[in-house]
C-alpha positions, 0 to 999 in steps of 0.5 A: 161910432156908438159910444160905449162908456158913460163917464160922469165926474164930480167937480167939487172935492174930486177934480178940484180942491174945493176946501181951499176955495171955501176956506179962503172965501170964508176967511175973507169975511173973517169966518173960519171953517176949521182945519181940513180933517175936521171940515170933512168929518162934519155934517153938510150944513156944519161944514160951512159954519165951522165946528164947535170951536168955530161955530159960535163966532161964525154964527155971530159974523155970518149975518154981516156979509150978505149971502149974495156977496159970499157967493160973489166972492166964492165965484171970484175965488173959483174963477181966479184960483181954482185948478183941476188936479194936474193928474186929471188933465191929460186923462180928461183930454183923452176921454174927450178925444175918444169917440167911444166915451161920453164924458162930462161933469155933474156936480153941485156948486154954490158959485153964481152961474156954476156952469160957466164957473166950472168950465172956466176952471177946466179951461184954465187948467188945460182941459178941452172943456168946449168938447166935453159932452156935458157940464151939469151943475145940480140945482139946490134940491135936485137929487143927484141920483135922479139925474144919474138915472136919467142919463143912463141909456142902452147905448152905453155898455158901462156907466161909471161915476167918479166922486168923493162923498157918501151921498155920491156913492149912494146915488150912483149905486142906486142909479146902476153905476159903478163907482170909484171914490176919492178920500182926498175930497169932502169925505175921509176914507173912514167915513166912506167905508163906515157911513157909506159902506164903500168897499175899500178897493173902490176908494183912492186916497190921492189924485194920482192913484185915482187917475191911474185907476181911471186910466186902467178902466178906460184902457179897453176903450183906447183909440187905436189909430195913427191920427190923434182923435183929439186933433180931429175934434179940436182942430187948431185948439192947441195953437190958440190955447192962449186965446181961449179967454183973452177977450174977457177974464174968467171972472167977467165971463162967469158973472155975465 
């Protein structure tokens, strides 16, 4: 069956509360990124070094841990602690099961081997990640808009992007996507509206309201059959749910 909807999802800040992971990673080295609201309102570079209150102390301490060790610790925290917001898990699995929807993750993530990290977090959260159509970690320096533009195809009737930052919205609009934006991630509602010029009606303040909006947008593509499409695509996945990562821990898999 021809796929009709391209559904691109952001990961950090949108599917996962990445602020908590970054905060705990930095804190493990004695560094402070500040409270969440102030973190959201900073420019990208300063997000990770802290604001005026934390910046000087962090600059002194930042040279102590090697960058590689910071990324290793970040990878460990993702693999062991990060989880997809519960509201998105059944929605993601429905999209994965639907033969009319081409869906997956496109996100910039600073962990080591970010693709396996993202997949490990999705799997541990109960998402059937092995059946996603794509998981694309954006390398540093690569523009999201260029990748989004390259993903478009005449096979799709609609192109939809769900994300959380002003840059995501700008890239999505330029590439011809309809965008739904979350204000609970890395950018606040005020920043999205003022800096990003995102229409208020396209901004959602909680994972629950965003999940409901996405479900409504996906309704026209609902599978109407007596047989579960998910079962047909995943076979005995449910029966082996606990065996997905029993051979190796998520950390071991990520660091290979």
